[in-house]
C-alpha positions in Angstrom: 179.8 251.1 -22.1 176.3 250.1 -22.9 177.1 246.3 -22.5 178.9 247.1 -19.2 175.9 248.9 -17.9 173.7 245.9 -18.8 176.1 243.6 -16.9 176.0 246.0 -13.9 172.2 245.9 -14.0 172.3 242.2 -13.6 174.6 242.4 -10.7 172.8 245.2 -8.8 171.3 243.8 -5.6 170.6 247.0 -3.6 168.5 250.0 -4.2 171.6 252.2 -3.9 173.3 250.3 -6.7 170.2 250.5 -8.9 170.1 254.2 -8.4 173.7 254.5 -9.4 173.1 252.5 -12.6 170.1 254.7 -13.5 172.3 257.8 -13.1 175.0 256.2 -15.2 172.3 255.5 -17.9 171.3 259.1 -18.0 174.9 260.3 -18.4 175.6 257.6 -20.9 172.6 258.7 -23.0 173.9 262.3 -22.8 177.4 261.0 -23.8 176.0 259.0 -26.8 173.8 261.9 -27.9 176.9 264.2 -27.7 179.0 261.8 -29.7 176.3 261.8 -32.4 176.3 265.6 -32.4 180.1 265.7 -32.6 180.2 263.2 -35.5 177.5 265.2 -37.3 179.5 268.4 -36.8 182.7 266.8 -38.1 180.8 265.4 -41.1 179.5 269.0 -41.7 183.1 270.3 -41.4 182.1 272.4 -38.4 185.2 271.7 -36.4 184.7 274.5 -33.9 181.2 273.3 -33.1 182.6 269.7 -32.7 185.3 271.0 -30.5 182.9 273.0 -28.3 180.7 269.9 -28.0 183.7 267.7 -27.0 184.8 270.2 -24.3 181.3 271.0 -23.2 178.5 268.4 -23.4 180.7 265.4 -24.0 183.1 266.2 -21.2 180.3 266.9 -18.8 178.7 263.5 -19.6 182.1 261.8 -19.2 182.7 263.5 -15.8 179.2 262.5 -14.7 179.9 258.9 -15.6 183.3 259.1 -13.8 181.7 260.7 -10.7 179.0 258.0 -10.5 181.6 255.2 -11.0 183.6 256.7 -8.2 180.5 256.8 -5.9 179.8 253.2 -6.9 183.3 252.2 -6.0 183.1 253.9 -2.6 179.7 252.3 -1.9 181.1 248.9 -2.7 184.2 249.5 -0.6 182.0 250.5 2.3 179.8 247.3 1.8 183.0 245.2 1.7 184.2 246.8 4.9 180.8 246.1 6.6 180.9 242.5 5.4 184.5 242.1 6.7 183.4 243.5 10.1 180.4 241.1 10.2 182.5 238.2 9.2 185.1 239.0 11.9 182.4 239.3 14.4 180.9 235.9 13.4 184.3 234.3 13.5 184.8 235.7 17.0 181.5 234.4 18.2 182.3 231.0 16.6 185.6 230.9 18.4 184.0 231.7 21.7 181.3 229.2 21.3 183.9 226.6 20.3 186.0 227.4 23.3 183.0 227.1 25.6 181.9 223.8 24.1 185.5 222.5 24.5 185.6 223.5 28.1 182.1 222.0 28.8 183.2 218.8 27.0 186.3 218.5 29.1 184.4 219.1 32.3 181.8 216.5 31.3 184.5 214.0 30.4 186.3 214.5 33.7 183.1 214.0 35.6 182.2 210.9 33.6 185.7 209.5 34.3 185.3 210.0 38.0 181.8 208.5 38.0 182.7 205.4 36.0 185.9 205.0 38.0 183.9 205.0 41.2 181.3 202.7 39.8 184.1 200.2 38.9 186.7 200.7 41.6 184.5 200.8 44.7 182.8 197.4 44.1 186.2 195.9 43.0 187.8 197.2 46.2 185.1 195.6 48.3 185.6 192.3 46.6 189.4 192.6 47.1 188.9 193.3 50.8 186.6 190.3 51.2 189.2 188.1 49.3 191.9 189.4 51.7 189.7 188.5 54.7 189.0 185.0 53.4 192.7 184.5 52.7 193.3 185.2 56.4 190.7 182.5 57.3 188.1 185.0 58.3 184.7 183.8 57.0 182.7 185.9 59.5 182.5 189.1 57.4 179.2 190.3 56.1 178.0 189.7 52.6 179.1 192.2 49.9 175.5 192.8 48.7 176.6 194.6 45.5 173.3 195.8 43.9 174.5 196.3 40.4 173.4 193.9 37.7 176.7 194.1 35.7 179.7 191.8 35.9 180.9 193.3 39.2 177.6 192.7 40.8 177.7 189.1 39.5 181.2 188.7 40.8 180.1 190.0 44.3 177.2 187.5 44.3 179.4 184.6 43.3 182.0 185.7 45.9 179.3 185.7 48.6 178.1 182.3 47.5 181.6 181.0 47.7 182.0 182.3 51.2 178.8 180.6 52.3 179.8 177.4 50.7 183.2 177.5 52.5 181.4 178.2 55.8 179.1 175.3 55.2 181.9 173.0 54.2 183.9 173.9 57.3 180.8 173.5 59.5 180.1 170.0 58.0 183.8 169.1 58.5 183.6 170.2 62.2 180.3 168.3 62.6 181.7 165.2 61.2 184.9 165.5 63.3 182.8 165.9 66.4 180.6 162.9 65.5 183.7 160.8 64.9 185.3 161.8 68.1 182.2 161.1 70.2 
């Protein structure tokens, strides 16, 4: 029991457990002293004294150790229950935080999809409308004036330049035709 008490002392991490261990040490000392007395009585062939020591002091020390061990067990069970409750609470909070982060992430992703979609599809739709007008021989539409510096902005600028070049070409052809017919 002495070596077990030493091991328990190393593991004790609360004042309550240290107090339990001190109580067990007291009862263990009483137990060891009683065992020595019992052995001395047996060696002296005083069996009634030995029997009285066993049923008296030795049993009392043993019951004291057992009671302290039971209290220690109850204390540890209570601590385990508290730890279990704290862990459950922490897991619950983590689940809620994870769910909230997931919802916020989904909302941000949806908003980003709509923003990017509008940034790409609006200018592309304008270029398509302009191309449709030119395919109908309408070069009078206004310039696209896409302000973005990306590929869609460059496409719009090139498209506007193409429209101006076609207008200029048609104007030159008309001028040359008028000059030739005059």
